[in-house]
C-alpha positions in Angstrom: 38.1 47.6 48.7 39.4 44.5 46.4 42.9 45.1 45.2 43.0 45.3 41.4 44.5 41.6 41.3 41.9 40.0 43.5 39.2 41.8 41.4 40.6 40.3 38.1 40.7 37.1 40.0 37.1 37.7 41.1 36.1 38.6 37.6 37.6 35.3 36.1 36.0 32.8 38.8 32.7 34.3 38.0 33.0 33.9 34.3 34.1 30.3 34.6 31.3 29.8 37.1 28.7 31.2 34.7 30.3 29.3 32.0 30.0 25.7 33.7 26.6 26.6 35.7 24.7 25.3 32.9 26.6 21.9 32.8 26.2 21.5 36.4 22.4 22.2 36.3 22.0 19.4 33.6 24.7 16.9 35.3 22.1 14.0 36.1 20.8 11.5 33.6 17.0 12.0 33.6 15.4 8.8 32.3 11.5 8.7 31.8 10.0 6.2 32.7 11.6 3.3 34.4 8.2 1.4 33.9 7.0 0.9 30.6 4.3 -1.5 28.8 5.3 -3.3 25.6 5.4 -0.9 22.8 6.1 2.2 24.5 9.5 4.1 24.5 11.6 5.2 27.5 13.3 8.9 26.8 16.6 9.6 28.1 18.1 12.9 28.4 20.8 15.0 30.0 24.5 16.7 29.1 26.8 14.5 30.6 27.3 11.9 33.3 29.6 11.9 36.2 32.2 9.2 36.9 33.9 10.4 40.0 35.4 13.5 39.7 35.3 13.4 36.0 32.5 13.3 33.5 31.8 11.9 29.9 29.6 14.3 27.6 26.5 11.9 26.5 27.6 13.0 22.7 30.7 10.5 23.4 28.0 7.6 25.1 25.6 5.2 24.2 22.8 3.3 25.4 22.6 -0.5 25.3 19.4 -2.3 25.6 18.5 -5.6 24.5 21.5 -6.2 22.3 20.9 -3.0 20.4 23.3 0.6 21.0 21.4 3.6 21.0 23.1 7.3 20.3 22.5 10.4 21.5 21.3 13.3 19.7 22.0 16.8 20.3 18.4 18.8 20.8 18.4 22.5 21.2 16.1 23.5 24.5 16.8 27.4 24.4 17.0 28.8 20.8 17.7 32.3 21.9 20.8 30.8 24.4 21.9 28.4 21.7 22.2 31.2 19.1 23.9 34.1 21.4 26.4 31.5 22.9 27.4 30.3 19.2 26.0 26.9 20.3 27.7 26.5 23.3 24.6 26.4 25.6 21.0 25.8 25.4 21.0 21.9 24.2 20.8 18.7 25.8 21.3 15.2 24.5 18.6 12.9 24.2 17.6 9.3 22.9 14.6 7.0 22.8 14.6 3.6 23.6 11.7 1.7 22.0 9.9 -1.5 23.4 7.9 -3.6 21.1 5.3 -6.6 21.9 8.2 -9.3 21.6 10.4 -7.2 24.1 11.0 -9.5 27.1 9.0 -8.8 30.2 10.5 -8.0 33.6 13.4 -6.0 34.8 15.8 -5.7 32.0 19.4 -3.5 32.0 19.8 -0.3 30.5 23.5 0.4 30.2 25.1 3.8 29.6 28.6 3.2 28.2 30.8 6.1 28.0 34.4 6.7 27.5 35.1 6.9 31.3 33.2 3.9 32.3 29.3 2.0 32.3 26.4 2.8 34.4 23.6 0.3 34.5 20.0 1.1 35.5 17.0 -1.3 35.6 14.1 -1.0 33.2 10.5 -2.7 34.2 8.7 -3.8 31.0 5.0 -4.8 31.8 2.9 -6.7 29.2 1.0 -4.9 26.7 -1.7 -7.8 26.8 -2.2 -8.0 23.2 -5.0 -10.1 21.7 -5.0 -12.6 18.8 -6.9 -12.0 15.9 -7.6 -14.3 12.8 -7.4 -13.1 9.4 -8.6 -15.1 5.9 -7.0 -14.3 2.9 -7.8 -15.1 -0.7 -5.3 -17.3 -2.5 -3.8 -14.5 -4.7 -3.2 -12.6 -1.5 -2.0 -15.2 0.7 0.6 -16.1 -1.8 2.3 -12.8 -1.8 5.8 -12.2 -0.2 7.7 -9.0 0.2 10.5 -8.6 -2.4 14.1 -7.9 -1.9 13.6 -4.4 -3.2 10.7 -3.6 -0.8 12.5 -5.3 2.2 15.7 -3.3 1.8 14.0 0.0 0.8 11.5 -0.1 4.0 14.6 -1.3 6.1 16.7 1.6 5.2 13.9 4.0 5.5 13.1 2.9 9.3 16.4 3.2 10.4 16.9 6.6 9.0 18.5 8.9 11.5 18.6 12.7 11.5 19.9 15.0 14.0 16.8 17.3 14.6 13.3 17.0 15.9 10.5 18.3 13.6 7.6 17.3 15.5 5.9 19.6 18.0 6.5 17.9 21.1 3.9 20.1 23.0 0.8 18.3 21.6 -0.3 14.9 20.6 -0.1 14.0 16.8 -3.0 14.5 14.5 -4.9 11.3 13.2 -4.1 10.3 9.7 -7.8 9.5 9.0 -11.1 9.9 10.8 -12.5 6.5 10.1 -13.1 4.1 13.0 -10.1 1.7 14.0 -10.5 -1.7 12.7 -7.3 -3.3 14.0 -5.0 -2.3 16.7 -1.2 -2.3 17.4 0.4 -5.3 18.8 -2.2 -8.0 18.1 -0.7 -11.5 17.4 -2.2 -12.9 14.3 -3.1 -16.3 12.7 -3.3 -16.3 8.7 -6.0 -18.8 7.2 -5.8 -20.8 10.5 -1.9 -20.6 11.0 -0.3 -18.7 14.2 2.5 -16.2 12.4 5.6 -16.6 14.3 7.5 -13.8 15.5 4.9 -11.6 14.4 2.8 -8.6 15.5 0.7 -6.1 14.0 2.7 -3.0 13.4 0.3 -0.2 13.5 -3.4 0.9 13.7 -5.9 -0.1 10.8 -8.3 2.6 10.0 -11.3 1.1 8.2 -11.6 4.0 5.7 -13.3 4.0 2.0 -11.0 3.9 -1.3 -10.3 7.2 -1.8 -10.3 9.1 1.4 -7.7 11.5 2.0 -4.7 10.3 4.3 -3.1 13.1 6.1 0.4 13.8 7.9 0.0 13.6 11.8 3.2 15.9 12.3 5.9 17.9 10.5 8.6 15.4 8.4 10.0 14.8 5.4 8.9 12.1 2.7 11.9 9.7 2.5 10.1 6.6 0.8 7.0 6.1 -1.9 7.0 2.7 -2.8 4.7 1.7 -5.5 2.9 -1.7 -5.9 3.8 -1.9 -9.8 7.5 -1.4 -8.9 7.5 -4.6 -6.4 6.0 -3.4 -3.4 4.1 -6.5 -2.9 3.3 -6.7 0.7 3.2 -3.0 1.7 1.6 -2.0 -1.6 1.4 1.8 -2.4 3.4 3.1 0.6 5.0 6.4 2.0 7.4 6.7 4.9 8.2 10.4 6.7 11.2 11.3 8.9 10.2 13.2 11.7 13.7 13.4 13.1 15.7 11.8 15.8 15.3 8.4 14.6 11.1 8.9 14.5 9.6 7.6 11.4 6.0 7.1 10.4 4.5 4.9 7.7 1.1 4.7 5.6 0.5 1.5 3.8 -2.0 0.2 1.2 -2.6 3.5 -0.5 -4.5 4.2 -4.0 -2.6 7.3 -4.6 0.1 9.7 -3.7 -0.4 13.7 -3.3 3.4 14.0 -2.4 6.5 13.6 -4.1 9.6 11.7 -2.3 12.0 14.4 -0.5 8.9 17.1 0.0 8.6 18.5 3.4 5.0 18.1 4.7 3.1 20.1 7.5 0.6 18.5 10.2 -2.6 18.1 8.0 -1.4 18.2 5.0 -3.0 15.4 2.4 -0.5 12.7 1.6 -2.7 10.7 -0.6 -5.5 8.3 -0.5 -6.8 5.3 1.0 -7.0 1.9 -0.9 -6.1 -1.9 -0.7 -2.7 -2.3 -2.5 -0.7 -4.8 -1.6 -1.5 -7.7 1.2 -4.9 -6.4 2.2 -8.2 -7.9 2.8 -10.2 -4.5 2.0 -9.7 -0.9 1.9 -8.0 0.6 5.0 -5.0 2.7 6.0 -2.3 1.2 8.0 -0.3 3.7 9.9 2.7 2.7 12.0 5.4 4.5 13.8 9.1 3.6 14.3 11.5 4.9 17.0 15.4 3.8 16.1 14.5 1.1 14.0 12.0 -0.7 15.9 8.0 -0.3 15.9 6.3 1.1 18.6 2.4 2.1 19.5 1.1 4.7 17.4 -1.7 5.2 19.8 0.4 6.6 22.2 1.7 9.5 19.8 -1.8 10.2 18.7 -3.2 10.3 22.5 -0.1 12.3 24.1 2.6 14.8 23.6 5.4 12.9 23.0 9.0 14.6 24.2 
């Protein structure tokens, strides 16, 4: 039989093990995938990273990629455990690294920067094989350029970061329109015979008729309603939705809105109607997805469950 003092010590050690076992189980940094095509994202998650006999919590760390730093957000993965423990268990830290058609090809460094040190990982980026599309604009459309108000509003919206994920990561997003696709993500373009420099098509174009409904692909909050008559010359009537953790979706060239700025929307909810406002050669919906301020391939979000 254990003596009282030994038994008390045994209970204390058992308590310590139970408290720290979740940390040990999630100690590794999980990066997936380590090979991507331009326009895809890299998911990085974990709880902390070991540096010798000490560790840095990922909440205090950041990932550096291509001259930009990405912060980790706390993500609840066990709601019951999170609530019962008062927020000390049942979560992990995540961040998403975006790539675009302008991201360099080859082996590129991902650098984890923590208070206790740095660690480098290699990310292999493959070509997205994006073609060139020729666009002819009328003189009235070709002379349009984004206003300062439009540029600043859209920039602020796509860089929005709220800590909680709102979309359902167990299934793909719903398509915002049922029309056929007339233009794909990543296309290089010539406008009236001139190649647009440092440009790629930042979304999917749905060849819908004016007045066709546009629906929300996932749960989120409307953070921007831009109106052509108020200076949105390029995007036209547009809206952007915050889906949490740096993921934003955008809808351009609308004819009218069915939601208000600040409104929470659910999957399948009607957001507005197709039009040809702003720079558009005809009625269609331009649908884009942004991750941590960078434009990624929306097709992946419509085909796959994105964690």
